[in-house]
N, C-alpha and C positions, 0 to 999 in steps of 0.2 A: 827568436823563439819560433817553435813550430805550431803554436796555437793548439787547436783540437783536431786538426786533420792528421790522423795517424796512418792513413792508408798506405803511405809509401814505405814504411820501415818494418812491417811484420809480414811474414808469409801469408798467403791467402788462406791456407787451411786453418781450421779451428783447432786451437790447442786444447788438451784435456783439462778437466777441472783441477784447480790448485789443491794439492793434497798435502797432508802433514807427512813429512819425510824425516824430521829431526834436524834439518839444515835451517829451517826458519820456523818461527812460531806463527800461529793463526788465531784469530779471535773466534769465540763461540764454541770452543771444544772443551768441555768440562775438565777432562784429564790434563789438558794443557794450560789451564787457567793460570797456574802459578807463574809459568814462564811468560805468558802473554801480559799479565799485570805487572810483572817485573820490568818489561820493556816499555809498557805503557806509562809507568811511573816516570821514567826518564824523559819520554816525550812531553808529558805534562809539565815537568819541571822547566822545560825549555820554552814554553809558551811565551813568557814575557820577553824572552830574547828574540823571538820570531815576530813580535807584534809590528806590523807596518813594514816588514822587511821582505826582500826577495830571498827565498830560501830554496835550497836543493837538498834533497835527502838521497844520498848515494848508497845504493844497495837497499832500496825501500821495501823490497819483499812484497807482502800482501797489499800494502798501501795505507793501512790504518793510521800510521804515524804521520804520513804526509797529508792525509785527509784532515787529521786533527790540527796540524799546523796551519792549514789553510783557513781555519776558523778565525785566525788572528793575523796572519801574514798578508802582505799585498799580493804575493804570488808565490806559488810552491811548485817545484818540479820534483817528481819522484823518479829516480833512475834505477834501472835493474837490467841485468843481462838475461834473466830467465823469462823467456817469452810468455810462459804460462802465468807468471806472476803479474806481468804487465797487462796481458789480456784480461785477466781477472780484475785488476785494479781499475782499469778504464771502464769496465762495466759496472763495478760496484760503487765507485767513488766519483761523483760527477759534480764539479763546482766550476764556476767561470774562472776562478783564479788558481786552478789546479790542473796539472798535466802529468802524464806518466810517459816516460821516454824509454824506449828499448835501446840501450846503449851499453858499451863496454866501459866500465868505470876506470879502466887503465887508459883509455883514449877517448875522452869525451868530446862530442861534437857540439860544445858549448863555448861561448865567447869568453875570452880572458877578462877577469874582473867583473863578471856579470851577476854575482850574488853577494849579498850582505852577510849571509849566514850559510855555511856549508856544514851539513851534518852527515855523520856516518855511524849508524847505531849497530853495534854487535856484528861488525863486518870485518874489521881489520884482521881478526884472528883466523878468518877463513882464506886469506890471501897468500899466494906464493911470492908476490912481489909488492909488499906493502910500501916500499919507498916509492915505486912508480906511481902507485895510487895516491900517496901523499902529495907528490909533486903536482898531479892533476888537480887535486883538491885546492892546493894553493894557487894554482894558476887561474882557477875560475872565481877565486875569492877577491872581493874588492879590497883595495888598500884601506886599512882600518877595520876590516871585517873580522869575523869570528868563525873559527873552525871548531866543531865539537865531535869528539870521537869517544864512543863508548866500547868497552870490552870487558869480559869477565875476569875475575881475579884468579889467576892460575893456582895460587896456594889453596884456594878453597874448592875450585872446580876439579882440579887434577892433583891433589895432594900426594907428594912423594913419588909422582910418576915422571919419568924422563920425557914422555911425549903426552900431548893432550889425550884425555880419556874420550872426549868427543871425537868420533872419527872424521867429522867435517872440519875440525879446527887443525890448522897448520902449525900456528905458534900462539901460545898464551903468555901473557905478561904478569910479572909481579908488580907491585906498586912502584918500586924504584926503577925497574926496567921500563915501565910504560912512561913515567915522567922523563927519564933520560931519552927515550926514543922521540917523544914529542919535541924536545929541546933541540934535536937535530934540525928541525924544520921551522920552528918559531922562536923569536927572540924573547917572547913573554908567554909563559905557560902556567896554568893552574890545573891541579887535579882534585876532583872531588870523589867521594865514595857513595855508593848506594847500599843502604843498609836495611835490614828487617826492622819493623816496629809493629805495634799492635799485636794482633794474634800471632804473627810469625815470630816476634820477639818472645812471647811467652812460650811458644812451642820450643824455641831454642833453649829457654831456661829450663823447661821440663826435661828436655832431651839430655842436657848436661848433667841431671841428677839420675838419669836412667842407667845406672852402672851395669846392669845385666842386659841391656839392649832389648827390654821387653817389647818396646814399640815395633821391633822387627820379628817378634814371635807371636803376633796377634793371629787368631784364627782368620782365614780368608774372608769369611762373611763379615767379621767385625772390622777388619782392615778396609774392606769395601765400603762398609757403612760409615765408618768414622773419617776416612781419608777421601775416598773417591766420591761419595755422595754428599758429604757435608764440608769437611775442612778445605779441601783444594777448591771446589767451586765457590766457597764463601770468600776467598781471598780477593781483594781489590787493590788499586794503586795506592790507597791510603795506608796499606800495610808496608809501605816502603818509605824511606826518607833519604835525602841526599845531604851530606855534610862533609866538612873538610877535615875533621879529626878522625883518628883511629883508622887511617886508610888501609893498613895491611889486613884489617878484619872485614873490609868491604866485600859484598858479593860481586859488585861491578865497579869499574872506574869510569869516570867521566872526565875526559881531558879537554881543556879549553886552550886553543891556540890562537893568539892575536897576531893578525898580519899588519906589519908596520911597513910604510913605504910602498913602492911600486910592485 
């Protein structure tokens, strides 16, 4: 491991502040809170799996997930190719058992079989060569280790579209496609789904009865008051739940791949 001496791997010049571009989510931005809490809920679900383990978060982005995992893991590495994200994470999140590495996730300078838990959250849909990425994830995973991949549900995020609506996404999976894809790499696979609950569940129920789409016709001042000032900022990770049933209706999928043998 590289410890906390990072001087060798980043250019000397200072990178600009990490900004919201639509490619990654960031904490502390009210308008972005739904997406942040949706991602945070998945990380929180994985805390028991990370307890006492060596963990790597591939495509860690801003670093909030790796930092959370480090509260229970023996050691956590956050890896990202965006230098501004790594620069930001190293300044913001500092723990003795946490490091942030500037690396290409297609070609990791990490030892074979060096992690108990390999995570990649909302990354695979951005990749041009996901097979190469998966092979690297498996290479650094210990025998008997666990790989967890999350990705959005294509049928909900880009319904009826030939290509992803999000311009940063290369390919999005249906439930069956995602499970089949993971089975190419792991002999044992499970897929769970992330669903709305709490206030998000009731918002869905109300929307289902809004036959005239009145929620989209609110005056701008009322929309701003109801959604931007109250509803979206009030969402938290407890408004999401992971479960194994009704997967085609999940907003996100969480795939578990178990590595057996060498």
